[in-house]
N, C-alpha and C positions, 0 to 999 in steps of 0.2 A: 504492498499500500503507500501508494507516495506519499509525503512529510511537506505538511503545510509548513511553515518557516512564517513565523510573525517577526513582524518589521517595524519599528517607531520610523519616524521619520520627520525629524527637526528641521525647515529647510532654514533658519535661522532670518539673518537681515541682509539688508540691500538686497546685490544679486542673487542670494540662496537661495529665495525661492524658485527664481527663475533656470537656474541650473539645476537643480534637485528636478523641477518637472522634466524637466529633457534627460535629466538620471534616472527620471522613474519609467519614459518612454523604453528609450533599451533594456529596462529591465523588465516591463511587459511582454517584449517582442522577445526575448530569451527567454522569459518562462513560457510561452507558447508553442515555440520554436521545440524545447528541450524538456516539455512536461515536465515543468516545475513549479511546485504550489506555494501560492506567499500571499498572508493580511496582511496589508498595511496602513496606519491609524496614524494620524498629522498630528504634532502636538508644534507648541511652539518652546522657541527654544533665545537664548540672548537678549537683546533690546528688545523683542517686539513681548517675550515670556516679560520682560518689567514691565512692560507700558500696560501687559494684561494681567498680570498678577501678583507683580512689586517682588518679582524675584526674578536670575534670570534662570532658574532649573527649580520648577516647583515640584511637591512632592510628589503630587498626581502625576508629571510626566517621569519622574525617576520611578516611581513604580513601575510606569504604560516602558521603561528601559529595561528594568531588572526581569518583567516579566515575558522581554521580546527574545527572539534568538538573535538580531542584529539592528543598530540601527546607523539610519544614515544622515548627517547631517550637512547642514549649511552654512557659513562662514556666519558670525556671530558682529554684533558689537558697529559703532559707527558714530559721528561726531554729537548727536542728540544725545548721547548718555557716558559722555565724556565728563560730565561733572556729578556722576552719581557717587553714591557713597561707595568707595572702594571692597566695600563688603558685599553688595549685588551688583558688579560691574558686570558686565555680560559674558566677558571671557572666565569670570571664577565660575559659571555654571559650565562650562568646558572642561577645567583642572577636575571640578568638583566630579564630573559624569564619568571622568576618564578614574579617576579613584576609585568611582562608587563600583560600575565595572571590573575594575580586578586588571584594567588593560594596560598593563606592562611594558609589549610590545610595540615598539612602533614598527611601520614598515613604509617605509617613503620610496617608491621607486623612481629615479631621474630617467627616462627614457626620451629622448632625443633623436628619428630613425635622418637616414642623410637627405631623406626631401625636402625635411626641416630646418639641415646646418645651417643655412644664412640666417636661421633665428639668433643662435649665440652671437652672444659678443666675442668669444675666444675665435679668436686665427681659425680659419679653415683644416688648415695643416692639426690642428688638436679636436677636431670635430669632423670633420669628413665623410668618419667612417660612421658616426652615429656614435652618440651616448647609451649608456644601458644599466644603470647602477641602483642597488636598493639600497639603502641607509640603512639599517636596523639599530633604532632608539633605545634604550630603556628610558621607559615613559614615568612612572610612578615612582620613582626615587631622588637622590642626589641632593642638587641644590636648592629643586623650586617643591620637594616638601618636606626640607630638611626645616629643624628645631630654627628660628628667627627671632630674634629678641632688637629694641632699640635699649642701649645701655647710657641713661643719663651720665654726666658728672657728676661727680661728689659735689655737697653742697657747697658752695662758696667758687668753686671750683671756675674754671672761664667755660663757657658753653659752645668753645672750642669742639670741647674732649666729650661731646656728644658722638658716639660711636654708633653703628648699626655690625649685626652677624648672622649670616646663613651658615647654615652647617653641612657640608660636604659626606654624606654618608653612606656606605654600602657595604651588606650583609655578602658572604659566599652563596647562597641562598639567591640574592634576588641576581645576582651573579651571572651565577648558572641558569637560570630559567630565560632569563635572557641570551646569553649568549647558547643556547641549547635550539634557542629556535634560528638562529643566525647560523649555525653549523647546519640544523636541515635544510636552509633555504640555499645555501654554499653547496651542499651536496647534492643540489638538485639543478642546480645550475652551472657553470665553469669550476667550481672545484678552489672556487680563491676566494678565502676571509680573508678581511685587512682590520685588527682592531687597532681604534684609534683609542687612545692617553695621554695620560701626561707625566709617566712613571719619574720622570727624571724629579720629577718636585712633589709629586701629592701622594700620600700614605693611600687613598683609596684606589690611585691608578695603580700603584704597587699589586695589591690586592687582587685587583679586576686582572690584569696582565697574568700573574702567576695560575689564577683559577681557568684564563682564556687555553695558558701552554698543558696547562693537568688535564682541561676537557680535551684538547687534542689528540691525544693518544689514542680516543676514540673515535676517531671521526680522520684515519687513515689516509681519507684519500682526496681528504681538504688540504690544500694548501693555506697553512694560516702567517700571517705574516701580522707586525708590529709597525704602526707609526705614531710620532707625538701628533697632535692636533694643531700644531700651527703649521707642519709640513707636510700636512695631510692638505691642510687648507691652500697651501701652494700649489700641493700640488695637483689637484684638483681643479685649477684656473690652467696651467701647464699642461699635464695631459692626462685630461679626466679617461679617458679608454683603458687606462691602467688596472680600471677599478672595476669591481664583479658588486662584491656584496664588503661594505662596511658596519662594524659593529665597533659602538659608544654607546656610551654615559649620555643621560639627559642632555645637561647646559652643552655639550659638546654637542650632541649628537642634531640639536635646535639649531643652532649655527651653522652646524656645517651642509644640513639638507638645506638650509633656504638656501646656503650657495650653491649648491647641487641647482636648485631650481632658477637663479642664475644666470649662472652657464649653460640653461637651456633657453634661454631665452625668454621665457613666459611662466608666470607661476599658476598660469592659469589653464599647464597640461599635465599637470601633478596630481596623479591620487593619493589617499595615506587609507591605511588599513590600524586599527587600533586592535591586536590580540594578546589570548592570554587567561583570562577572562571569562567567565558562560557567556558574556556576551558581548560581542565586537564593534568595535564604532568604526565605519568608515565616514570619509569625509576629502574634500578637495582640501590642497593646502593653502590656496590663494584667499586674500580678505574677502570684506562684504563689497567693497567698491560701490561704497552709496553716492559716489560721483556720478553713474554710470546706469544705476539700480531703474528699475521701470522705464528702458529706452529700447530697449529689446538686441542689443549689443553686447549683450558679456556670451561669454565663452566659455558653453560647459563641457569643456572635454577632460577635464580635472574632474568633474562628478561624477560623467560615465566611467570614466577610468577606472571609479571607484567602486562603480556600480558592479564592475568586473572582479575587480578585489572581493567585492563580497558574494559572489558567484564562485571563483574559486575558493575561499574558506569558509563561508558559512553555509552556501548550497552544496558546498564539496564539487561541483556541476565543471571543471576542465574546460570539458567543450564548450561551454557555455560562454566562462571568462573569453576563451579564444575568439568563440564569435565577434563574440562585442568591442576586444581589443583589434583585431581581422576591419572588423567595420569602419571603425576610425580611421586607419588608417585607410584603408579602401576613398575613404569619402575625401581627406586630406589629399589624396594622389590624384586626384578626379581637379584638382585647385581651386574644392573649395573651403575656404577658413571664416573661423569668427575674425570681426573685427580685430580686435588685435592681433591676432597673428597676419589677418591682412594687410595691415601700418604696416608691421613688419618688417615685411615681403616688400612692398613698396620701398620703403628703403633700405630694402637690398638692393632694387634696381638704383635708385640713384643714386648709391655707391657704385655701381657699375660690375656688380656681380651678376652673375647668368644665373637668377631666380625665375621662375614658372610664374606665368601669367596666373593669376588668380581671381576669384569668382568673390566677393562678399556675402558673406549668409548669413542671418540674424539667428539667433539662439535657437527659439522655436523651428526655422527650416532646419538648422545645423541636425538639431536633436532628432525632427524628421528623416532625414537621411540616412542618422546612424539607425535610428530603429529602421528604417525600410531593407536597411543592408543585412543588418540583424536576423530579419525574418526571413533574410532568400536559404530556402533549403540547399 
């Protein structure tokens, strides 16, 4: 009997609802083609939830997410909520959801096919063969979730002695579980795993490297290398093709994966999956882009590819996931590009590069083209 998957849809703010709608069209087409069953319910999150419920993540929404098999999110936040109290800022709901779902491993693919190589700000020699990297970022530990405090000056002392402190802490168990995800992923890809740390300075990084080395004995087919975070940032810019799977802790992963998005030329291309707990969370990595919200020009590719990751990791249908990914590639190959990518390609023309002629496509139409391609048997 076919399982019916329960999905919580949190469209978020700005362009979130637009790109999420396009992504759900791709999911609908894939489900029909591959005989997959799901029930989806939509809930407010982020700024929209603050407006409706006074909090970025209500108990009602959180309970619905806990009862689901997966959560699909849009971006949250915007200038409208910049001045709300820090404890109810839109981003607090996102962090709280990840923690509540136990999603300790964030997978962020950075893929730029050769067809779109001109989107990258890097030299063509560096990206001409394309980019295909997956960052595996520890998501629920480290500086972001460690103890924090402000340390006031002693009475009568200089006010400038006020200090703030964030604690970077990792246990063996926390390192092992995210490293296991990275090893499994590397084994299924090109068998190359680069673990990134700052072992020459940080005790937490020394433990991180020690545990990864110990685990490597269980994965003899996977080649493990280590790299300091500053060197990794440099190498991502110099020669991104040298990387396949990159494993790192929370703060380093946040920074490096955004750098990965920058070298691809557009954050709008990038999906993500937060795994490890009972409920997986899928979301594009771009922001809410309130300046273009409602204009029908937002790029839905990151959201659509987040659905592909959902099909792979929650529905466990590799065929359906590949169908969505192939559909995106096919539509791009026809010259149909969302407005932001089309603009970048036009800039490439102006620079004299041999970029293909493109057709600017709105969010809704681009989503329809992908869904139609997915539906083809």
